[in-house]
C-alpha positions as CSV (number, residue, x, y, z in Angstrom):
1,M,-18.3,-33.8,2.1
2,S,-18.4,-30.1,2.9
3,G,-19.9,-28.6,6.1
4,G,-23.4,-28.3,4.8
5,L,-24.9,-26.5,7.8
6,I,-22.0,-24.1,8.3
7,P,-22.8,-20.6,6.8
8,Y,-19.6,-20.3,4.8
9,H,-21.2,-17.6,2.7
10,L,-20.8,-15.3,5.8
11,R,-17.1,-16.2,6.4
12,R,-14.9,-13.5,5.1
13,N,-11.6,-15.5,4.8
14,K,-13.3,-18.3,2.8
15,A,-15.2,-15.6,0.8
16,I,-11.8,-14.1,-0.2
17,D,-10.4,-17.5,-1.1
18,R,-13.4,-18.1,-3.3
19,A,-13.1,-14.7,-4.9
20,I,-9.4,-15.3,-5.8
21,F,-10.4,-18.6,-7.3
22,M,-12.9,-16.8,-9.5
23,E,-10.2,-14.3,-10.5
24,F,-8.0,-17.2,-11.6
25,L,-10.9,-18.6,-13.7
26,T,-11.3,-15.2,-15.2
27,K,-7.7,-15.2,-16.3
28,L,-8.1,-18.7,-17.7
29,N,-11.2,-17.7,-19.5
30,I,-9.3,-15.0,-21.4
31,V,-6.9,-17.5,-23.0
32,N,-9.3,-20.6,-23.1
33,S,-13.0,-20.0,-23.0
34,I,-14.6,-21.9,-20.1
35,S,-18.3,-21.2,-20.9
36,N,-18.7,-24.8,-22.2
37,Y,-17.0,-26.3,-19.2
38,G,-18.9,-28.3,-16.5
39,Y,-18.6,-27.6,-12.8
40,V,-18.7,-30.1,-10.0
41,G,-18.6,-29.2,-6.3
42,F,-20.1,-29.5,-2.9
43,G,-22.7,-26.7,-2.6
44,A,-24.0,-27.0,1.0
45,V,-27.4,-25.4,1.4
46,H,-26.6,-22.0,-0.2
47,M,-24.8,-23.1,-3.4
48,E,-22.9,-19.8,-3.5
49,D,-20.1,-21.2,-5.7
50,F,-22.6,-22.4,-8.3
51,K,-24.3,-19.1,-8.5
52,L,-21.0,-17.3,-9.0
53,I,-19.7,-19.8,-11.6
54,H,-22.9,-19.5,-13.6
55,S,-23.1,-15.7,-13.3
56,L,-19.5,-15.0,-14.2
57,F,-18.9,-17.5,-16.9
58,S,-22.3,-18.6,-18.2
59,I,-21.5,-22.2,-17.3
60,N,-24.8,-24.2,-17.4
61,D,-23.6,-27.7,-16.7
62,L,-23.5,-27.6,-12.9
63,V,-23.4,-30.7,-10.6
64,C,-23.8,-30.5,-6.8
65,I,-22.8,-33.5,-4.8
66,E,-24.2,-34.1,-1.3
67,M,-24.4,-37.4,0.7
68,D,-26.4,-36.0,3.7
69,K,-30.1,-36.4,3.1
70,L,-31.0,-33.4,5.3
71,I,-28.7,-31.1,3.3
72,H,-29.8,-32.6,0.0
73,N,-33.5,-32.0,0.8
74,R,-32.7,-28.3,1.7
75,Q,-30.8,-28.0,-1.6
76,Q,-33.9,-29.1,-3.5
77,F,-35.9,-26.5,-1.7
78,N,-33.3,-23.7,-2.2
79,L,-32.2,-24.6,-5.7
80,P,-31.2,-21.2,-7.2
81,L,-30.8,-22.3,-10.8
82,G,-32.6,-24.8,-12.9
83,C,-29.3,-25.9,-14.5
84,I,-27.9,-27.2,-11.2
85,K,-28.2,-31.0,-11.1
86,L,-28.4,-32.2,-7.5
87,E,-26.7,-35.6,-6.8
88,H,-27.6,-37.4,-3.6
89,T,-24.4,-39.5,-3.4
90,T,-21.0,-39.7,-1.9
91,S,-18.0,-38.0,-3.5
92,D,-16.2,-41.3,-4.0
93,S,-19.2,-42.9,-5.6
94,F,-19.6,-39.9,-7.9
95,I,-15.9,-39.9,-8.9
96,A,-16.1,-43.7,-9.6
97,E,-18.9,-43.1,-12.2
98,F,-17.4,-39.8,-13.5
99,F,-16.0,-40.2,-17.1
100,P,-15.7,-36.6,-18.5
101,E,-16.1,-36.0,-22.2
102,K,-15.3,-32.3,-22.0
103,N,-13.5,-30.0,-19.7
104,Y,-14.5,-29.6,-16.1
105,I,-13.8,-27.4,-13.0
106,V,-14.0,-29.5,-9.9
107,W,-13.9,-28.3,-6.3
108,L,-13.4,-31.0,-3.7
109,D,-14.3,-29.0,-0.6
110,Y,-13.6,-31.3,2.3
111,V,-13.9,-30.5,6.0
112,S,-13.4,-33.7,8.1
113,P,-9.7,-34.2,9.1
114,K,-10.2,-37.9,10.1
115,D,-11.0,-38.9,6.5
116,L,-7.8,-37.5,5.0
117,R,-6.7,-40.8,3.4
118,Q,-10.1,-41.2,1.7
119,Q,-10.1,-37.6,0.6
120,L,-6.6,-37.9,-1.0
121,N,-7.6,-41.2,-2.7
122,E,-10.6,-39.5,-4.2
123,A,-8.5,-36.6,-5.4
124,E,-6.1,-39.1,-7.0
125,A,-8.9,-41.0,-8.7
126,L,-10.4,-37.8,-10.0
127,I,-7.1,-36.4,-11.4
128,Q,-6.4,-39.6,-13.2
129,K,-9.6,-39.1,-15.3
130,L,-9.1,-35.4,-16.2
131,N,-7.8,-33.8,-19.4
132,P,-5.6,-30.8,-20.2
133,Y,-7.1,-27.5,-19.0
134,D,-9.3,-29.2,-16.4
135,V,-9.2,-27.3,-13.1
136,V,-9.1,-28.9,-9.7
137,K,-9.5,-27.2,-6.3
138,I,-9.0,-29.2,-3.1
139,T,-9.8,-27.9,0.4
140,L,-8.6,-29.9,3.4
141,N,-8.6,-29.4,7.2
142,C,-5.0,-28.5,8.1
143,N,-5.3,-28.0,11.9
144,P,-2.6,-30.2,13.5
145,N,-4.7,-30.3,16.7
146,S,-7.0,-32.6,14.7
147,I,-4.2,-35.2,14.8
148,V,-3.2,-34.7,18.4
149,D,-4.7,-31.9,20.4
150,E,-2.1,-30.0,22.4
151,K,-4.4,-29.2,25.3
152,Q,-5.5,-32.8,25.6
153,F,-1.9,-34.0,25.3
154,R,-0.9,-31.6,28.1
155,L,-3.8,-32.7,30.3
156,R,-2.9,-36.4,29.8
157,K,0.7,-35.6,30.9
158,D,-0.6,-33.8,33.9
159,T,-2.8,-36.7,34.9
160,L,0.2,-39.1,34.6
161,K,2.4,-36.5,36.4
162,E,4.7,-36.5,33.5
163,K,6.6,-33.4,32.1
164,F,5.1,-32.0,28.9
165,D,7.6,-32.2,26.0
166,I,6.7,-30.2,22.8
167,N,9.0,-32.5,20.7
168,E,7.1,-35.6,21.9
169,L,3.9,-33.9,20.8
170,L,5.2,-33.1,17.4
171,N,6.7,-36.5,16.9
172,T,3.4,-38.2,17.9
173,R,1.6,-36.0,15.3
174,L,4.0,-37.1,12.6
175,D,3.8,-40.7,13.5
176,I,0.0,-40.6,13.4
177,L,0.0,-38.7,10.1
178,K,2.1,-41.4,8.5
179,T,-0.7,-43.9,9.4
180,R,-3.3,-41.7,7.8
181,V,-1.7,-41.1,4.4
182,E,0.0,-43.3,1.8
183,T,3.3,-41.5,1.8
184,V,4.8,-38.5,3.6
185,P,7.8,-36.8,1.8
186,H,11.1,-37.8,3.3
187,D,12.1,-34.2,4.1
188,I,9.1,-33.7,6.3
189,T,10.2,-33.5,9.9
190,A,8.4,-33.5,13.3
191,N,9.1,-29.8,13.9
192,M,6.9,-29.1,10.9
193,M,3.8,-30.5,12.6
194,T,2.8,-27.0,13.9
195,K,-0.1,-24.8,13.1
196,K,2.1,-22.6,11.0
197,Q,3.9,-25.3,9.0
198,Y,1.4,-28.1,8.8
199,P,-0.3,-26.5,5.7
200,L,3.0,-26.9,3.8
201,V,3.2,-30.5,4.9
202,L,-0.3,-31.2,3.4
203,N,0.7,-29.2,0.3
204,R,3.7,-31.6,-0.2
205,I,1.5,-34.6,0.4
206,I,-1.0,-33.4,-2.3
207,E,2.0,-33.0,-4.6
208,L,2.8,-36.8,-4.2
209,V,-0.9,-37.6,-4.9
210,C,-0.9,-35.6,-8.1
211,V,2.4,-37.1,-9.3
212,S,1.1,-40.6,-8.6
213,A,-2.1,-39.9,-10.4
214,L,-0.4,-38.8,-13.6
215,E,2.8,-40.9,-13.5
216,N,1.7,-42.9,-16.5
217,S,0.2,-40.0,-18.3
218,D,1.4,-37.3,-20.7
219,N,-0.1,-34.7,-18.4
220,V,1.0,-32.9,-15.2
221,F,-0.8,-31.2,-12.4
222,Y,0.3,-27.6,-12.3
223,P,-0.3,-25.8,-9.0
224,V,-1.6,-22.2,-9.3
225,L,-3.0,-21.1,-5.9
226,S,-2.4,-22.2,-2.3
227,F,-4.0,-20.5,0.7
228,V,-4.5,-21.2,4.4
229,Y,-7.2,-19.5,6.4
230,S,-9.3,-19.9,9.5
231,D,-12.9,-18.7,10.0
232,S,-13.5,-20.5,13.3
233,Q,-11.5,-23.2,15.1
234,H,-10.8,-24.9,11.8
235,Q,-7.7,-24.0,9.8
236,M,-8.2,-24.9,6.2
237,L,-5.8,-25.4,3.3
238,T,-7.0,-24.8,-0.3
239,L,-4.9,-25.7,-3.3
240,T,-5.9,-25.0,-6.9
241,G,-4.2,-26.5,-10.0
242,I,-4.8,-27.2,-13.6
243,I,-4.1,-30.3,-15.7
244,L,-1.6,-29.5,-18.5
245,S,0.3,-31.4,-21.2
246,K,3.9,-32.0,-20.1
247,G,6.2,-29.3,-21.2
248,T,3.6,-26.6,-21.5
249,E,3.8,-25.3,-18.0
250,L,6.0,-22.3,-18.7
251,E,4.0,-21.3,-21.8
252,F,0.8,-21.5,-19.7
253,S,2.3,-19.4,-16.9
254,N,3.5,-16.8,-19.4
255,R,0.1,-16.6,-21.1
256,L,-1.7,-15.9,-17.9
257,L,1.1,-13.7,-16.6
258,L,1.2,-15.7,-13.4
259,N,4.7,-14.4,-12.4
260,N,3.1,-11.0,-12.2
261,W,0.1,-12.1,-10.2
262,E,0.5,-11.5,-6.5
263,Y,-1.7,-14.5,-5.5
264,A,0.0,-17.1,-7.7
265,S,1.7,-20.1,-5.9
266,T,3.2,-22.2,-8.7
267,S,5.8,-24.0,-6.5
268,W,5.0,-27.0,-4.3
269,N,7.7,-26.0,-1.9
270,A,6.4,-22.5,-1.3
271,P,4.3,-22.1,1.9
272,P,0.6,-21.4,1.3
273,Q,-0.3,-17.7,1.5
274,V,-2.2,-16.8,4.6
275,I,-5.6,-15.1,4.5
276,D,-6.3,-13.6,8.0
277,M,-8.5,-10.6,7.6
278,P,-9.5,-8.3,10.4
279,D,-13.2,-8.1,11.4
280,L,-13.9,-4.5,10.5
281,T,-16.9,-2.2,10.9
282,L,-18.0,-0.3,7.8
283,K,-16.5,2.9,9.3
284,E,-13.2,1.2,10.0
285,R,-13.1,-0.3,6.5
286,L,-13.8,3.1,4.8
287,A,-11.1,4.8,6.9
288,I,-8.5,2.2,5.9
289,D,-9.6,2.2,2.3
290,A,-9.1,6.0,2.3
291,C,-5.4,5.3,3.0
292,L,-4.9,2.9,0.1
293,P,-3.0,2.0,-1.9
294,C,-0.3,2.0,0.8
295,N,2.5,-0.5,1.6
296,D,2.9,0.7,5.2
297,P,0.4,-1.0,7.5
298,E,2.1,0.5,10.5
299,Q,1.4,4.0,9.1
300,I,-2.3,3.1,8.7
301,V,-2.6,1.8,12.3
302,S,-0.9,4.9,13.6
303,E,-3.2,7.2,11.7
304,L,-6.4,5.5,12.8
305,K,-5.2,5.3,16.4
306,I,-7.0,2.0,17.0
307,D,-5.9,-1.6,17.3
308,F,-7.5,-4.5,15.5
309,D,-6.0,-7.3,17.7
310,T,-4.6,-7.8,21.2
311,S,-1.3,-6.0,20.5
312,R,0.0,-3.4,18.1
313,E,2.2,-6.0,16.4
314,K,-0.8,-8.2,15.7
315,S,-2.9,-5.2,14.5
316,I,-0.2,-4.3,12.0
317,E,-0.1,-7.8,10.7
318,K,-3.9,-7.8,10.3
319,I,-3.8,-4.5,8.3
320,K,-0.9,-5.9,6.3
321,N,-3.2,-8.8,5.3
322,Y,-6.0,-6.5,4.6
323,I,-3.8,-4.5,2.2
324,R,-3.1,-7.7,0.3
325,Y,-6.7,-8.9,0.0
326,Y,-8.9,-5.8,0.3
327,R,-10.1,-6.0,-3.3
328,H,-11.9,-9.2,-2.4
329,Y,-13.0,-8.3,1.2
330,P,-16.7,-9.0,1.4
331,F,-19.2,-6.8,3.2
332,F,-22.2,-8.4,4.8
333,S,-25.2,-6.3,5.8
334,K,-28.7,-6.9,7.2
335,I,-31.5,-6.2,4.7
336,S,-35.2,-6.4,4.7
337,V,-36.7,-8.9,2.2
Protein backbone atom coordinates (compact mmCIF):
# COMPACT_ATOMS: atom_id res chain seq x y z
CA MET A 1 0.00 0.00 0.00
CA SER A 2 1.05 3.62 0.05
CA GLY A 3 3.05 5.31 2.80
CA GLY A 4 0.09 6.23 4.96
CA LEU A 5 2.03 8.19 7.58
CA ILE A 6 4.21 10.13 5.13
CA PRO A 7 2.98 13.71 4.51
CA TYR A 8 2.93 13.43 0.72
CA HIS A 9 0.68 16.48 0.56
CA LEU A 10 3.73 18.57 1.57
CA ARG A 11 6.09 17.07 -1.01
CA ARG A 12 6.49 19.38 -3.96
CA ASN A 13 7.72 16.84 -6.54
CA LYS A 14 4.89 14.42 -5.83
CA ALA A 15 2.46 17.35 -5.79
CA ILE A 16 3.62 18.31 -9.31
CA ASP A 17 3.27 14.73 -10.51
CA ARG A 18 -0.27 14.70 -9.11
CA ALA A 19 -1.12 18.04 -10.73
CA ILE A 20 0.03 16.86 -14.17
CA PHE A 21 -2.04 13.70 -13.71
CA MET A 22 -5.05 15.95 -13.08
CA GLU A 23 -4.15 17.95 -16.19
CA PHE A 24 -4.29 14.75 -18.24
CA LEU A 25 -7.69 13.89 -16.76
CA THR A 26 -8.84 17.39 -17.70
CA LYS A 27 -7.79 16.74 -21.30
CA LEU A 28 -9.55 13.38 -21.26
CA ASN A 29 -12.67 14.98 -19.79
CA ILE A 30 -12.96 17.31 -22.79
CA VAL A 31 -13.30 14.43 -25.26
CA ASN A 32 -14.90 11.85 -22.95
CA SER A 33 -16.78 13.08 -19.87
CA ILE A 34 -15.45 11.37 -16.75
CA SER A 35 -17.97 12.71 -14.21
CA ASN A 36 -19.63 9.27 -14.10
CA TYR A 37 -16.35 7.42 -13.65
CA GLY A 38 -15.36 5.74 -10.41
CA TYR A 39 -12.02 6.40 -8.72
CA VAL A 40 -9.99 3.88 -6.72
CA GLY A 41 -6.77 4.72 -4.92
CA PHE A 42 -4.66 4.64 -1.77
CA GLY A 43 -5.55 7.81 0.12
CA ALA A 44 -3.25 7.71 3.16
CA VAL A 45 -4.57 9.84 6.04
CA HIS A 46 -5.06 13.03 4.01
CA MET A 47 -6.91 11.68 0.93
CA GLU A 48 -5.69 14.62 -1.17
CA ASP A 49 -6.21 12.81 -4.48
CA PHE A 50 -9.82 12.06 -3.62
CA LYS A 51 -10.59 15.67 -2.79
CA LEU A 52 -9.05 16.83 -6.07
CA ILE A 53 -10.82 14.22 -8.19
CA HIS A 54 -14.18 15.13 -6.66
CA SER A 55 -13.57 18.87 -6.85
CA LEU A 56 -12.33 18.98 -10.44
CA PHE A 57 -14.56 16.38 -12.08
CA SER A 58 -17.59 15.91 -9.79
CA ILE A 59 -16.80 12.21 -9.43
CA ASN A 60 -18.84 10.85 -6.52
CA ASP A 61 -17.93 7.16 -6.65
CA LEU A 62 -14.67 7.16 -4.69
CA VAL A 63 -13.07 4.09 -3.08
CA CYS A 64 -10.06 4.33 -0.78
CA ILE A 65 -8.12 1.11 -0.07
CA GLU A 66 -6.05 0.72 3.10
CA MET A 67 -4.83 -2.45 4.81
CA ASP A 68 -3.21 -0.78 7.84
CA LYS A 69 -5.69 -0.58 10.72
CA LEU A 70 -4.07 2.52 12.21
CA ILE A 71 -4.29 4.42 8.91
CA HIS A 72 -7.81 3.14 8.24
CA ASN A 73 -9.00 4.43 11.63
CA ARG A 74 -7.46 7.83 10.95
CA GLN A 75 -9.13 7.89 7.53
CA GLN A 76 -12.49 7.32 9.22
CA PHE A 77 -11.82 10.28 11.50
CA ASN A 78 -10.49 12.54 8.72
CA LEU A 79 -13.02 11.56 6.04
CA PRO A 80 -13.34 14.76 3.95
CA LEU A 81 -16.26 13.67 1.77
CA GLY A 82 -19.27 11.48 2.44
CA CYS A 83 -18.95 9.93 -1.03
CA ILE A 84 -15.60 8.30 -0.21
CA LYS A 85 -16.00 4.61 0.64
CA LEU A 86 -13.23 3.39 2.93
CA GLU A 87 -12.17 -0.22 2.35
CA HIS A 88 -10.09 -1.87 5.10
CA THR A 89 -8.49 -4.48 2.86
CA THR A 90 -5.36 -5.28 0.87
CA SER A 91 -5.02 -4.11 -2.69
CA ASP A 92 -4.75 -7.66 -4.03
CA SER A 93 -7.93 -8.70 -2.21
CA PHE A 94 -9.76 -5.65 -3.54
CA ILE A 95 -8.64 -6.31 -7.12
CA ALA A 96 -9.66 -9.96 -6.87
CA GLU A 97 -13.23 -8.86 -6.02
CA PHE A 98 -13.26 -5.90 -8.42
CA PHE A 99 -15.54 -6.38 -11.43
CA PRO A 100 -16.15 -2.91 -12.94
CA GLU A 101 -19.43 -2.25 -14.70
CA LYS A 102 -18.46 1.27 -15.74
CA ASN A 103 -15.31 3.26 -16.39
CA TYR A 104 -12.74 3.78 -13.63
CA ILE A 105 -9.62 5.72 -12.81
CA VAL A 106 -7.31 3.63 -10.62
CA TRP A 107 -4.11 4.78 -8.95
CA LEU A 108 -1.94 1.99 -7.52
CA ASP A 109 0.40 4.11 -5.39
CA TYR A 110 2.97 1.65 -4.07
CA VAL A 111 6.01 2.41 -1.92
CA SER A 112 7.69 -0.81 -0.79
CA PRO A 113 10.41 -2.01 -3.23
CA LYS A 114 10.59 -5.52 -1.77
CA ASP A 115 7.04 -6.31 -2.92
CA LEU A 116 7.68 -5.51 -6.59
CA ARG A 117 6.57 -8.90 -7.92
CA GLN A 118 3.30 -8.72 -5.98
CA GLN A 119 2.71 -5.14 -7.12
CA LEU A 120 3.22 -6.02 -10.79
CA ASN A 121 0.95 -9.05 -10.43
CA GLU A 122 -1.75 -6.82 -8.98
CA ALA A 123 -1.36 -4.34 -11.83
CA GLU A 124 -1.68 -7.15 -14.37
CA ALA A 125 -4.76 -8.58 -12.65
CA LEU A 126 -6.36 -5.14 -12.61
CA ILE A 127 -5.62 -4.28 -16.24
CA GLN A 128 -7.13 -7.58 -17.39
CA LYS A 129 -10.49 -6.45 -15.96
CA LEU A 130 -10.59 -2.93 -17.37
CA ASN A 131 -12.40 -1.49 -20.38
CA PRO A 132 -11.61 1.10 -23.06
CA TYR A 133 -11.10 4.58 -21.62
CA ASP A 134 -10.28 3.29 -18.13
CA VAL A 135 -7.22 5.07 -16.72
CA VAL A 136 -4.48 3.43 -14.65
CA LYS A 137 -1.65 5.12 -12.79
CA ILE A 138 1.11 3.02 -11.19
CA THR A 139 3.68 4.35 -8.73
CA LEU A 140 6.70 2.19 -7.85
CA ASN A 141 9.88 2.63 -5.84
CA CYS A 142 12.70 2.85 -8.40
CA ASN A 143 15.74 3.29 -6.21
CA PRO A 144 18.35 0.69 -7.31
CA ASN A 145 19.88 0.88 -3.83
CA SER A 146 16.75 -0.90 -2.63
CA ILE A 147 18.00 -3.95 -4.57
CA VAL A 148 21.64 -3.74 -3.50
CA ASP A 149 22.78 -0.71 -1.55
CA GLU A 150 26.04 0.67 -2.89
CA LYS A 151 27.35 1.81 0.50
CA GLN A 152 26.69 -1.57 2.08
CA PHE A 153 28.23 -3.30 -0.93
CA ARG A 154 31.38 -1.19 -0.56
CA LEU A 155 31.50 -1.83 3.18
CA ARG A 156 31.22 -5.57 2.63
CA LYS A 157 34.09 -5.44 0.15
CA ASP A 158 36.20 -3.47 2.62
CA THR A 159 35.47 -6.00 5.36
CA LEU A 160 36.55 -8.83 3.07
CA LYS A 161 39.55 -6.74 1.93
CA GLU A 162 38.35 -7.02 -1.65
CA LYS A 163 38.44 -4.33 -4.33
CA PHE A 164 35.17 -2.59 -5.11
CA ASP A 165 34.02 -3.16 -8.68
CA ILE A 166 31.09 -1.09 -9.94
CA ASN A 167 30.37 -3.66 -12.65
CA GLU A 168 30.04 -6.37 -10.02
CA LEU A 169 27.53 -4.22 -8.14
CA LEU A 170 25.45 -3.55 -11.25
CA ASN A 171 25.49 -7.20 -12.30
CA THR A 172 24.41 -8.25 -8.82
CA ARG A 173 21.50 -5.80 -8.95
CA LEU A 174 20.36 -7.18 -12.30
CA ASP A 175 20.63 -10.79 -11.11
CA ILE A 176 18.50 -10.02 -8.05
CA LEU A 177 15.97 -8.06 -10.11
CA LYS A 178 15.50 -11.11 -12.35
CA THR A 179 14.45 -13.09 -9.27
CA ARG A 180 11.93 -10.43 -8.24
CA VAL A 181 9.96 -10.08 -11.48
CA GLU A 182 8.51 -12.53 -13.97
CA THR A 183 10.45 -11.25 -17.00
CA VAL A 184 13.13 -8.66 -17.69
CA PRO A 185 13.35 -7.41 -21.32
CA HIS A 186 16.27 -9.01 -23.16
CA ASP A 187 17.88 -5.68 -24.02
CA ILE A 188 18.17 -4.61 -20.37
CA THR A 189 21.83 -4.72 -19.35
CA ALA A 190 23.66 -4.46 -16.05
CA ASN A 191 24.94 -0.95 -16.80
CA MET A 192 21.31 0.23 -16.69
CA MET A 193 20.99 -0.66 -13.00
CA THR A 194 21.91 2.87 -11.94
CA LYS A 195 19.85 5.58 -10.30
CA LYS A 196 19.53 7.40 -13.62
CA GLN A 197 18.54 4.44 -15.80
CA TYR A 198 16.69 2.09 -13.44
CA PRO A 199 13.39 4.01 -13.91
CA LEU A 200 13.53 3.16 -17.62
CA VAL A 201 14.17 -0.49 -16.70
CA LEU A 202 10.99 -0.52 -14.60
CA ASN A 203 9.11 1.28 -17.38
CA ARG A 204 10.01 -1.52 -19.77
CA ILE A 205 9.03 -4.19 -17.23
CA ILE A 206 5.64 -2.51 -16.79
CA GLU A 207 5.27 -2.65 -20.59
CA LEU A 208 5.67 -6.44 -20.48
CA VAL A 209 3.08 -6.65 -17.71
CA CYS A 210 0.57 -4.61 -19.72
CA VAL A 211 1.16 -6.62 -22.89
CA SER A 212 0.73 -9.87 -20.97
CA ALA A 213 -2.46 -8.62 -19.31
CA LEU A 214 -4.12 -7.80 -22.64
CA GLU A 215 -2.56 -10.36 -25.00
CA ASN A 216 -5.89 -12.17 -25.48
CA SER A 217 -7.91 -8.97 -25.61
CA ASP A 218 -8.99 -6.49 -28.25
CA ASN A 219 -7.58 -3.72 -26.04
CA VAL A 220 -4.16 -2.19 -25.51
CA PHE A 221 -2.57 -0.21 -22.69
CA TYR A 222 -1.47 3.13 -24.11
CA PRO A 223 1.15 4.99 -22.03
CA VAL A 224 0.57 8.72 -21.59
CA LEU A 225 2.75 9.99 -18.72
CA SER A 226 5.96 8.75 -17.12
CA PHE A 227 7.85 10.63 -14.40
CA VAL A 228 10.60 9.98 -11.90
CA TYR A 229 11.07 12.09 -8.80
CA SER A 230 12.53 12.05 -5.29
CA ASP A 231 11.09 13.80 -2.26
CA SER A 232 13.36 12.08 0.27
CA GLN A 233 15.69 9.10 0.00
CA HIS A 234 13.07 7.35 -2.12
CA GLN A 235 13.19 7.69 -5.90
CA MET A 236 9.76 6.95 -7.37
CA LEU A 237 8.52 6.10 -10.85
CA THR A 238 4.97 6.97 -11.87
CA LEU A 239 3.44 5.74 -15.09
CA THR A 240 -0.03 6.66 -16.34
CA GLY A 241 -1.82 4.99 -19.21
CA ILE A 242 -5.26 4.41 -20.64
CA ILE A 243 -6.98 1.30 -21.96
CA LEU A 244 -7.89 1.70 -25.65
CA SER A 245 -9.34 -0.50 -28.37
CA LYS A 246 -6.57 -1.75 -30.64
CA GLY A 247 -5.96 0.51 -33.58
CA THR A 248 -7.36 3.65 -31.94
CA GLU A 249 -4.14 4.88 -30.34
CA LEU A 250 -3.29 7.46 -33.03
CA GLU A 251 -6.83 8.81 -33.10
CA PHE A 252 -6.79 9.15 -29.30
CA SER A 253 -3.43 10.92 -29.33
CA ASN A 254 -4.62 13.34 -32.01
CA ARG A 255 -7.88 14.11 -30.20
CA LEU A 256 -6.01 15.03 -27.01
CA LEU A 257 -3.19 16.75 -28.94
CA LEU A 258 -0.66 14.67 -27.02
CA ASN A 259 2.10 15.35 -29.56
CA ASN A 260 1.87 19.02 -28.59
CA TRP A 261 1.79 18.40 -24.84
CA GLU A 262 5.19 18.84 -23.24
CA TYR A 263 4.52 16.29 -20.50
CA ALA A 264 3.31 13.41 -22.70
CA SER A 265 5.38 10.20 -22.81
CA THR A 266 3.70 7.85 -25.25
CA SER A 267 6.71 5.63 -26.00
CA TRP A 268 7.78 2.80 -23.69
CA ASN A 269 11.39 3.30 -24.79
CA ALA A 270 11.56 6.96 -23.79
CA PRO A 271 13.18 7.61 -20.40
CA PRO A 272 10.74 8.97 -17.78
CA GLN A 273 10.76 12.74 -17.42
CA VAL A 274 12.53 13.93 -14.27
CA ILE A 275 10.78 16.16 -11.73
CA ASP A 276 13.45 17.71 -9.50
CA MET A 277 12.28 21.10 -8.31
CA PRO A 278 14.36 23.46 -6.19
CA ASP A 279 13.23 24.29 -2.66
CA LEU A 280 12.43 28.01 -3.03
CA THR A 281 11.47 30.74 -0.64
CA LEU A 282 8.51 32.87 -1.66
CA LYS A 283 10.84 35.76 -2.54
CA GLU A 284 13.01 33.50 -4.71
CA ARG A 285 9.99 32.08 -6.50
CA LEU A 286 8.53 35.51 -7.25
CA ALA A 287 11.90 36.70 -8.56
CA ILE A 288 12.20 33.70 -10.89
CA ASP A 289 8.59 33.99 -12.04
CA ALA A 290 9.23 37.62 -12.96
CA CYS A 291 11.77 36.33 -15.51
CA LEU A 292 9.35 33.88 -17.12
CA PRO A 293 8.62 32.74 -19.71
CA CYS A 294 12.27 32.16 -20.44
CA ASN A 295 14.14 29.24 -22.00
CA ASP A 296 17.53 30.25 -20.61
CA PRO A 297 17.98 29.01 -17.02
CA GLU A 298 21.59 30.20 -16.98
CA GLN A 299 20.38 33.76 -17.58
CA ILE A 300 17.98 33.53 -14.62
CA VAL A 301 20.66 32.20 -12.25
CA SER A 302 23.03 34.95 -13.38
CA GLU A 303 20.43 37.69 -12.90
CA LEU A 304 19.44 36.51 -9.41
CA LYS A 305 23.12 36.10 -8.37
CA ILE A 306 22.31 33.15 -6.06
CA ASP A 307 22.75 29.40 -6.38
CA PHE A 308 20.10 26.79 -5.64
CA ASP A 309 22.45 23.82 -5.26
CA THR A 310 26.06 23.03 -4.46
CA SER A 311 27.37 24.16 -7.84
CA ARG A 312 26.45 26.60 -10.59
CA GLU A 313 25.82 23.68 -12.98
CA LYS A 314 23.39 22.01 -10.56
CA SER A 315 21.69 25.35 -9.91
CA ILE A 316 21.11 25.84 -13.62
CA GLU A 317 19.68 22.33 -13.88
CA LYS A 318 17.31 23.04 -10.98
CA ILE A 319 16.05 26.23 -12.62
CA LYS A 320 15.70 24.40 -15.93
CA ASN A 321 13.42 21.94 -14.14
CA TYR A 322 11.52 24.80 -12.52
CA ILE A 323 10.92 26.42 -15.91
CA ARG A 324 9.40 23.14 -17.12
CA TYR A 325 7.04 22.59 -14.19
CA TYR A 326 6.52 26.00 -12.58
CA ARG A 327 2.81 26.09 -13.49
CA HIS A 328 2.27 23.19 -11.09
CA TYR A 329 4.74 24.21 -8.36
CA PRO A 330 2.87 24.16 -5.02
CA PHE A 331 3.30 26.74 -2.31
CA PHE A 332 2.88 25.65 1.29
CA SER A 333 2.35 28.22 4.02
CA LYS A 334 1.56 28.24 7.71
CA ILE A 335 -1.98 29.40 8.54
CA SER A 336 -3.96 29.80 11.72
CA VAL A 337 -7.12 27.68 11.90
